[in-house]
Structure formats: structure tokens, C-alpha cells
MDTraj code that builds the backbone (N, CA, C; nanometers):
import mdtraj as md
import numpy as np

residues = "MET ALA ASP THR TYR SER VAL THR PHE HIS TYR ASP LYS ARG GLY ARG GLY THR LEU GLU LEU ARG HIS PHE ASP ALA VAL VAL CYS THR GLU GLU CYS ARG THR GLY SER VAL ASP VAL THR GLY ALA LEU VAL ASN ALA LEU ARG PRO GLY ARG TRP TYR LEU CYS ASP ASP PRO MET ASP THR ALA GLU GLU ALA MET VAL VAL ASN GLY VAL GLY TRP LYS MET ARG LEU TYR GLU PRO ASP TRP TYR ASP ARG ASP VAL TYR HIS THR THR GLY TYR LEU ILE HIS PRO ASP GLY GLY ARG GLY GLY THR LEU GLY CYS VAL GLY THR GLN GLY PRO ALA LEU THR LEU ARG GLU ALA LEU ARG ASN ALA ARG ARG LEU THR ASP LYS GLY VAL LEU PRO LEU ASP VAL TRP LYS GLU GLU GLU ASP".split()
xyz = np.array([
    [3.0640, 3.0792, 1.6633],
    [2.9802, 2.9481, 1.7261],
    [2.8879, 2.9427, 1.6437],
    [2.8910, 2.7619, 1.6271],
    [2.7612, 2.6949, 1.5296],
    [2.6582, 2.7271, 1.5723],
    [2.5168, 2.6954, 1.4860],
    [2.4296, 2.7024, 1.5001],
    [2.3164, 2.5985, 1.5878],
    [2.2206, 2.5853, 1.6266],
    [2.1567, 2.4803, 1.7001],
    [2.0300, 2.4625, 1.6602],
    [2.0940, 2.2827, 1.5734],
    [1.9683, 2.2440, 1.5105],
    [1.8799, 2.1636, 1.6344],
    [1.7958, 2.0762, 1.6362],
    [1.7393, 1.9511, 1.6684],
    [1.6246, 1.8975, 1.5739],
    [1.5898, 1.7949, 1.6215],
    [1.4215, 1.7621, 1.5446],
    [1.4262, 1.7040, 1.6537],
    [1.2728, 1.6838, 1.6456],
    [1.1911, 1.6469, 1.7232],
    [1.0794, 1.5427, 1.6687],
    [1.0270, 1.3869, 1.7188],
    [0.9585, 1.3336, 1.6112],
    [0.8395, 1.2600, 1.7538],
    [0.7318, 1.3413, 1.7479],
    [0.5970, 1.3244, 1.8029],
    [0.5342, 1.2088, 1.7830],
    [0.5055, 1.0596, 1.7897],
    [0.3758, 1.0168, 1.7566],
    [0.2765, 0.9671, 1.8307],
    [0.1746, 0.9064, 1.7743],
    [0.0576, 0.8209, 1.8196],
    [0.0267, 0.6849, 1.8358],
    [-0.0451, 0.6227, 1.8819],
    [-0.0521, 0.4934, 1.9307],
    [-0.0824, 0.4300, 1.8087],
    [-0.1107, 0.4730, 1.6979],
    [-0.0822, 0.4298, 1.5630],
    [0.0156, 0.4826, 1.4866],
    [0.1470, 0.5043, 1.5177],
    [0.2481, 0.4981, 1.4978],
    [0.2645, 0.6499, 1.4164],
    [0.1792, 0.7311, 1.3808],
    [0.1501, 0.8512, 1.3197],
    [0.1859, 0.9853, 1.3722],
    [0.2634, 1.0567, 1.2885],
    [0.3446, 1.1827, 1.4069],
    [0.3633, 1.2957, 1.3594],
    [0.4531, 1.3837, 1.3913],
    [0.5295, 1.4812, 1.3175],
    [0.6311, 1.5271, 1.3385],
    [0.7618, 1.5226, 1.2548],
    [0.8593, 1.5516, 1.2778],
    [0.9346, 1.7105, 1.2121],
    [1.0009, 1.7578, 1.3398],
    [0.9811, 1.9040, 1.3469],
    [1.1558, 1.9066, 1.3529],
    [1.2130, 2.0185, 1.2822],
    [1.3098, 2.0694, 1.2492],
    [1.3332, 2.1875, 1.3234],
    [1.3908, 2.2284, 1.4529],
    [1.3906, 2.3002, 1.4650],
    [1.5846, 2.3957, 1.4959],
    [1.5341, 2.4743, 1.5395],
    [1.6570, 2.6114, 1.5360],
    [1.6634, 2.7237, 1.6519],
    [1.7142, 2.6796, 1.7444],
    [1.7174, 2.6618, 1.9175],
    [1.5578, 2.6545, 1.9363],
    [1.4878, 2.7813, 1.9406],
    [1.2975, 2.7139, 1.9448],
    [1.1871, 2.7409, 1.8272],
    [1.2585, 2.8086, 1.7354],
    [1.1810, 2.8072, 1.6235],
    [1.1678, 2.7318, 1.5660],
    [1.1100, 2.6711, 1.5208],
    [1.0775, 2.5545, 1.3917],
    [1.0934, 2.5555, 1.2688],
    [1.1592, 2.5055, 1.1962],
    [1.2288, 2.5389, 1.0382],
    [1.1298, 2.4641, 0.9315],
    [1.1040, 2.3723, 0.9867],
    [1.0110, 2.2591, 0.8834],
    [0.9675, 2.1783, 0.9515],
    [0.8362, 2.1288, 0.8991],
    [0.7370, 2.0549, 1.0112],
    [0.7139, 1.8891, 0.8389],
    [0.6963, 1.8276, 0.9243],
    [0.6583, 1.6783, 0.7969],
    [0.5270, 1.6092, 0.8491],
    [0.4616, 1.5778, 0.8149],
    [0.4016, 1.4007, 0.8626],
    [0.4684, 1.2977, 0.8468],
    [0.4506, 1.1935, 0.9625],
    [0.5585, 1.0872, 0.9378],
    [0.4898, 0.9967, 0.9808],
    [0.5214, 0.8696, 0.9708],
    [0.5049, 0.7368, 1.0393],
    [0.6297, 0.6342, 1.0682],
    [0.6047, 0.5703, 1.2044],
    [0.6819, 0.4413, 1.2255],
    [0.6656, 0.3725, 1.2338],
    [0.6652, 0.2485, 1.2111],
    [0.6230, 0.1025, 1.2689],
    [0.4649, 0.0438, 1.1820],
    [0.4412, -0.0503, 1.2010],
    [0.3202, -0.0846, 1.1643],
    [0.2160, -0.1286, 1.2618],
    [0.0872, -0.1157, 1.2083],
    [-0.0064, -0.1273, 1.2398],
    [-0.0535, -0.3443, 1.2651],
    [-0.0248, -0.4351, 1.3630],
    [-0.0730, -0.5474, 1.3056],
    [-0.2451, -0.5456, 1.3094],
    [-0.2789, -0.7032, 1.2457],
    [-0.4298, -0.7576, 1.2946],
    [-0.4426, -0.6940, 1.3626],
    [-0.4341, -0.7096, 1.5920],
    [-0.4824, -0.6547, 1.6783],
    [-0.5236, -0.5133, 1.6857],
    [-0.4404, -0.4941, 1.6323],
    [-0.4290, -0.3036, 1.6101],
    [-0.2870, -0.2010, 1.6565],
    [-0.2750, -0.2987, 1.7271],
    [-0.1001, -0.2848, 1.8125],
    [-0.0462, -0.2756, 1.7329],
    [0.0292, -0.1682, 1.7499],
    [0.1526, -0.0840, 1.6980],
    [0.3186, -0.1654, 1.7143],
    [0.3471, -0.1861, 1.5847],
    [0.4733, -0.2492, 1.6128],
    [0.5795, -0.2384, 1.5636],
    [0.7369, -0.3035, 1.5857],
    [0.8417, -0.2321, 1.4776],
    [0.8450, -0.0857, 1.4871],
    [0.8309, -0.0031, 1.5920],
    [0.8178, 0.1568, 1.6539],
    [0.9535, 0.1839, 1.7035],
    [0.9802, 0.3179, 1.6155],
    [1.1267, 0.3496, 1.7071],
    [1.0880, 0.3814, 1.8304],
    [1.1840, 0.3175, 1.9257],
    [1.1516, 0.3861, 2.0644],
    [1.1024, 0.4799, 2.1035],
    [1.0518, 0.5060, 2.1808],
    [1.0194, 0.6864, 2.2387],
    [1.0850, 0.6850, 2.3294],
    [1.0751, 0.7776, 2.3987],
    [1.1844, 0.8590, 2.5275],
    [1.3127, 0.8861, 2.5221],
    [1.3670, 0.8107, 2.3839],
    [1.5042, 0.7802, 2.3703],
    [1.6030, 0.9484, 2.2820],
    [1.6707, 0.9324, 2.2138],
    [1.7440, 1.0722, 2.1473],
    [1.8404, 0.9892, 2.0749],
    [1.8455, 1.0305, 1.9433],
    [1.9565, 0.9435, 1.8475],
    [1.9905, 1.0271, 1.7683],
    [2.0660, 0.9946, 1.7431],
    [2.1741, 1.1602, 1.6407],
    [2.1717, 1.0935, 1.4850],
    [2.1448, 1.1689, 1.4348],
    [2.1120, 1.1662, 1.2351],
    [2.2686, 1.1800, 1.1745],
    [2.2358, 1.0515, 1.1216],
    [2.3483, 1.0920, 0.9560],
    [2.3139, 1.2008, 0.9043],
    [2.4142, 1.2305, 0.8535],
    [2.4028, 1.3385, 0.6723],
    [2.3176, 1.2214, 0.5886],
    [2.2077, 1.2853, 0.5158],
    [2.0906, 1.2650, 0.4136],
    [2.1698, 1.2165, 0.2859],
    [2.1709, 1.0140, 0.2727],
    [2.2583, 1.0012, 0.1446],
    [2.1415, 0.9587, 0.0711],
    [2.1855, 0.9757, -0.0843],
    [2.0751, 0.9857, -0.1877],
    [2.0451, 0.8126, -0.2541],
    [1.9411, 0.7532, -0.2339],
    [1.9476, 0.6237, -0.2432],
    [1.7886, 0.6284, -0.3527],
    [1.8215, 0.5080, -0.4537],
    [1.7458, 0.4701, -0.5019],
    [1.6509, 0.2948, -0.4818],
    [1.6556, 0.3204, -0.3770],
    [1.5689, 0.2342, -0.3015],
    [1.4381, 0.2559, -0.3122],
    [1.3157, 0.1698, -0.3838],
    [1.1934, 0.1738, -0.4002],
    [1.1199, 0.2536, -0.3136],
    [1.1292, 0.1877, -0.1323],
    [1.0709, 0.2094, -0.0744],
    [1.0663, 0.3533, -0.0091],
    [1.2091, 0.4348, -0.0334],
    [1.2945, 0.5346, 0.0169],
    [1.2143, 0.6146, -0.0848],
    [1.2217, 0.6408, -0.2264],
    [1.1656, 0.7426, -0.3129],
    [1.0267, 0.7916, -0.3013],
    [1.0365, 0.9198, -0.3019],
    [0.8646, 0.9858, -0.3287],
    [0.9014, 1.0846, -0.4482],
    [0.8191, 1.0842, -0.5649],
    [0.8288, 1.1820, -0.6469],
    [0.9570, 1.1675, -0.7318],
    [1.0471, 1.0966, -0.7206],
    [1.1680, 1.0819, -0.8001],
    [1.3064, 1.0963, -0.6997],
    [1.2233, 1.1177, -0.6191],
    [1.3336, 1.1893, -0.5048],
    [1.3432, 1.0747, -0.3580],
    [1.5106, 1.0274, -0.3628],
    [1.4845, 0.9052, -0.2919],
    [1.6164, 0.9036, -0.1521],
    [1.6339, 0.9468, -0.0497],
    [1.7035, 1.0302, 0.0785],
    [1.6943, 0.8871, 0.1243],
    [1.8707, 0.8719, 0.2746],
    [1.7808, 0.8357, 0.4058],
    [1.8908, 0.9292, 0.5055],
    [1.8335, 0.9010, 0.5739],
    [1.9734, 0.9076, 0.7148],
    [1.9673, 0.8843, 0.8021],
    [2.0398, 0.7648, 0.8367],
    [2.0517, 0.6357, 0.9692],
    [2.0899, 0.7256, 1.0873],
    [2.0233, 0.6431, 1.1720],
    [2.0173, 0.6731, 1.3338],
    [2.1123, 0.6239, 1.3911],
    [2.1919, 0.6959, 1.4913],
    [2.3046, 0.6236, 1.5691],
    [2.2550, 0.6626, 1.7519],
    [2.2547, 0.5397, 1.8316],
    [2.2053, 0.5518, 1.9368],
    [2.3555, 0.5810, 2.0504],
    [2.3160, 0.6764, 2.1508],
    [2.4560, 0.6622, 2.2075],
    [2.5070, 0.4886, 2.3247],
    [2.6114, 0.5101, 2.4078],
    [2.6401, 0.3841, 2.4177],
    [2.5989, 0.3878, 2.6029],
    [2.5425, 0.3248, 2.5995],
    [2.5202, 0.3539, 2.7769],
    [2.6298, 0.3724, 2.8988],
    [2.7154, 0.3157, 2.8760],
    [2.8291, 0.3245, 2.9447],
    [2.9194, 0.4488, 2.8782],
    [2.9104, 0.4655, 2.7478],
    [3.0380, 0.5705, 2.7388],
    [2.9737, 0.6624, 2.6109],
    [2.9382, 0.7384, 2.6391],
    [2.8282, 0.8484, 2.5914],
    [2.9678, 0.9277, 2.4362],
    [3.0423, 0.9304, 2.4195],
    [3.0991, 0.9441, 2.3317],
    [3.1475, 0.8540, 2.2631],
    [3.0483, 0.7135, 2.2569],
    [3.0549, 0.6212, 2.1475],
    [2.8982, 0.5956, 2.1228],
    [2.8811, 0.6129, 1.9985],
    [2.7260, 0.5781, 1.9306],
    [2.7597, 0.4387, 1.8464],
    [2.6095, 0.3659, 1.8635],
    [2.5926, 0.2512, 1.8168],
    [2.4703, 0.2932, 1.6665],
    [2.5331, 0.2123, 1.5810],
    [2.4265, 0.2229, 1.4809],
    [2.2581, 0.1482, 1.5018],
    [2.1572, 0.1938, 1.4627],
    [2.0271, 0.1632, 1.5512],
    [1.9661, 0.0506, 1.3923],
    [2.0053, 0.0581, 1.2836],
    [1.9383, 0.0186, 1.2185],
    [1.8179, 0.0987, 1.1310],
    [1.7557, 0.1924, 1.1973],
    [1.6777, 0.2722, 1.1468],
    [1.6895, 0.3759, 1.0185],
    [1.6077, 0.4471, 0.9883],
    [1.6691, 0.5554, 0.9228],
    [1.5497, 0.6624, 0.9687],
    [1.5507, 0.8062, 0.9055],
    [1.4334, 0.8641, 0.8182],
    [1.4482, 0.8800, 0.6698],
    [1.3734, 0.8738, 0.6532],
    [1.3445, 0.8661, 0.4716],
    [1.2246, 0.8860, 0.3999],
    [1.2023, 0.9189, 0.2826],
    [1.0114, 0.9050, 0.2581],
    [1.0126, 0.7998, 0.2552],
    [0.8280, 0.7934, 0.2851],
    [0.7749, 0.6352, 0.2977],
    [0.7295, 0.5947, 0.1068],
    [0.7724, 0.5282, 0.0924],
    [0.7172, 0.5119, -0.1054],
    [0.6504, 0.4528, -0.1130],
    [0.5428, 0.4259, -0.0051],
    [0.3930, 0.4126, 0.0272],
    [0.3945, 0.2377, 0.0497],
    [0.4974, 0.1924, 0.1176],
    [0.4731, 0.0875, 0.1506],
    [0.4077, 0.0866, 0.2870],
    [0.3783, -0.0728, 0.3023],
    [0.2309, -0.0875, 0.4235],
    [0.3189, -0.0623, 0.5887],
    [0.4374, 0.0080, 0.5522],
    [0.4993, 0.0796, 0.6991],
    [0.6139, 0.0629, 0.7200],
    [0.6449, 0.1177, 0.7995],
    [0.7821, 0.1633, 0.8264],
    [0.9246, 0.0347, 0.8470],
    [0.8762, -0.0609, 0.9501],
    [0.9418, -0.1630, 1.0292],
    [1.0539, -0.0853, 1.1212],
    [1.0082, 0.0800, 1.1761],
    [1.1199, 0.1335, 1.2698],
    [1.1384, 0.2355, 1.2496],
    [1.1240, 0.2444, 1.1603],
    [1.1956, 0.3891, 1.0675],
    [1.1259, 0.4814, 1.0761],
    [1.1610, 0.6221, 1.0471],
    [1.0739, 0.7531, 1.0480],
    [1.0955, 0.7666, 0.9196],
    [0.9423, 0.7381, 0.8364],
    [0.8560, 0.7798, 0.7531],
    [0.8144, 0.9339, 0.6881],
    [0.8824, 0.9863, 0.5917],
    [0.8253, 1.1177, 0.5827],
    [0.7331, 1.0571, 0.4905],
    [0.5753, 1.1674, 0.5080],
    [0.4947, 1.1514, 0.4232],
    [0.4767, 1.2321, 0.3077],
    [0.5703, 1.4147, 0.3049],
    [0.5348, 1.5519, 0.2348],
    [0.6657, 1.5173, 0.0990],
    [0.6730, 1.6110, 0.0723],
    [0.7729, 1.6805, -0.0576],
    [0.9421, 1.6459, 0.0322],
    [0.9484, 1.5201, -0.0327],
    [1.1055, 1.4314, 0.0037],
    [1.2221, 1.5383, 0.0111],
    [1.2314, 1.6066, -0.1164],
    [1.3057, 1.7566, -0.1393],
    [1.3194, 1.8301, -0.0527],
    [1.2261, 1.8558, -0.0416],
    [1.2191, 2.0326, 0.1063],
    [1.2792, 1.9897, 0.2328],
    [1.2223, 1.8289, 0.2410],
    [1.2736, 1.8020, 0.3970],
    [1.4116, 1.7447, 0.4003],
    [1.4591, 1.6920, 0.3056],
    [1.6057, 1.6673, 0.2564],
    [1.7214, 1.7889, 0.3092],
    [1.6781, 1.8420, 0.1874],
    [1.7737, 1.9792, 0.1837],
    [1.7627, 2.0445, 0.3677],
    [1.6371, 2.0578, 0.3870],
    [1.6631, 2.0936, 0.4882],
    [1.7054, 2.0671, 0.6347],
    [1.7159, 1.9098, 0.5963],
    [1.8057, 1.8452, 0.7499],
    [1.9156, 1.8309, 0.6695],
    [1.9318, 1.8345, 0.5074],
    [2.1179, 1.8119, 0.4935],
    [2.2203, 1.9946, 0.5329],
    [2.1327, 2.0706, 0.5142],
    [2.1629, 2.2032, 0.5572],
    [2.2097, 2.2104, 0.7111],
    [2.1038, 2.2162, 0.7940],
    [2.1005, 2.1889, 0.9194],
    [2.2049, 2.0913, 0.9856],
    [2.2541, 2.0019, 0.9318],
    [2.3561, 1.9373, 0.9825],
    [2.4499, 1.9716, 0.9317],
    [2.4808, 2.0081, 0.8469],
    [2.6304, 2.1282, 0.8047],
    [2.6754, 2.2408, 0.9327],
    [2.5665, 2.3603, 0.9661],
    [2.5359, 2.4551, 1.0557],
    [2.5760, 2.3596, 1.2212],
    [2.5687, 2.2832, 1.2448],
    [2.5767, 2.2215, 1.3621],
    [2.6912, 2.2119, 1.4282],
    [2.7382, 2.2462, 1.5436],
    [2.8492, 2.1469, 1.5817],
    [2.9093, 2.0750, 1.5683],
    [3.0022, 2.0215, 1.4989],
    [3.0187, 1.9031, 1.4724],
    [2.9744, 1.8159, 1.3902],
    [2.8400, 1.8491, 1.3059],
    [2.7814, 1.8314, 1.2027],
    [2.6779, 1.6936, 1.3086],
    [2.7516, 1.7083, 1.4171],
    [2.5478, 1.6445, 1.5174],
    [2.4480, 1.7205, 1.5070],
    [2.3489, 1.6022, 1.4736],
    [2.1525, 1.6528, 1.4770],
    [2.0846, 1.5584, 1.5633],
    [2.0853, 1.6365, 1.6678],
    [2.0284, 1.5073, 1.7865],
    [1.8734, 1.4692, 1.6959],
    [1.8102, 1.3850, 1.7670],
    [1.6526, 1.3792, 1.7530],
    [1.6008, 1.2797, 1.8791],
    [1.5190, 1.3632, 1.8814],
    [1.4281, 1.3272, 2.0232],
    [1.3146, 1.2907, 1.9723],
    [1.2398, 1.1205, 2.0523],
    [1.1656, 1.0611, 2.0084],
    [1.0492, 1.0618, 2.1483],
    [0.8991, 1.0990, 2.0797],
    [0.8525, 1.0482, 2.2235],
    [0.7163, 0.9974, 2.1567],
    [0.6564, 0.9534, 2.2435],
    [0.5062, 0.8886, 2.1960],
    [0.3884, 0.9481, 2.2788],
    [0.2648, 0.9893, 2.2477],
    [0.1705, 1.0120, 2.3265],
    [0.1237, 0.9042, 2.4179],
    [0.1071, 0.9681, 2.5446],
    [0.0483, 0.8307, 2.6218],
    [-0.0888, 0.8208, 2.5614],
    [-0.0975, 0.6785, 2.6171],
    [-0.2259, 0.6280, 2.6000],
    [-0.3203, 0.6593, 2.6971],
    [-0.4592, 0.6130, 2.5678],
    [-0.5911, 0.7475, 2.6431],
    [-0.6185, 0.6441, 2.7759],
])
top = md.Topology()
chain = top.add_chain()
for i, resn in enumerate(residues, 1):
    res = top.add_residue(resn, chain, resSeq=i)
    for name in ("N", "CA", "C"):
        top.add_atom(name, md.element.get_by_symbol(name[0]), res)
traj = md.Trajectory(xyz[None], top)
């Protein structure tokens, strides 16, 4: 039987939050992250939609400047299940990747810590899961 891993991303009204990799109920890895951008009015725009779940692809190496931290660049594609057929998944255009210091992520989940540590933890978890499926649950804190 394969191990059960999952990823959760909780963020606040400014798009800042925490990405957690879990093995059953135990937290394996925690990383500060952000999603979206804050516009001139202070509103969060282009953020990953909360209350949804996605599936994570395998981390791929990249040299894209916006996704490289301390010389390590990687990205994971996020897929969303079809509303009518749960066995069909669609690419969202969103990624999990290191935040290379730009002014926002345009909806992706940009990690703020050591890129290599999280990449390897996610890669290993995905290899150990049933059928290589690594779910991502996204939640936004309620407004005050």
C-alpha cells in the first residue's frame, strides 16, 4: 500500500500564507509562501482560488529567473479536476515555484524559503504516493 501525502496552502487577504506537506496527519515540511499581487487599492488580485483542490505535477527544473532562488529553480504544474468527469484533469496555468523576487506571483504559489529543500520533499512525496498523485487543498482566511 502506498503512503498518503497531501499539500495544503492557507493564505490571508494579502496573499501570504503557509504551504504544508503532510504524511497522513504529520507535517513533514512547512514553507512560507504567497499567491497573487496586491493592487493599488490594497485588494488581492490574481490569487489561486480558495476552497478548491488541485493535483500537483512532478517538480521540474527551470532556469526561469522568476522561479530561481539561490541558484535553484523548479516548478510544479497544478491541475484541476473536471466538474463532470473526476477522472479528467485540466491544467490551470498555475504553478508552485520558488519566488524569485518579483512583485507577486500572478496566481501561482511562490515559496519564500530554501528552494532545494521543498523541491526534494515534494518530489519524494509524489514518488511515494499512490499513482504519483499529490493533492493540494487551497484555503483563504475569512475576512475580518
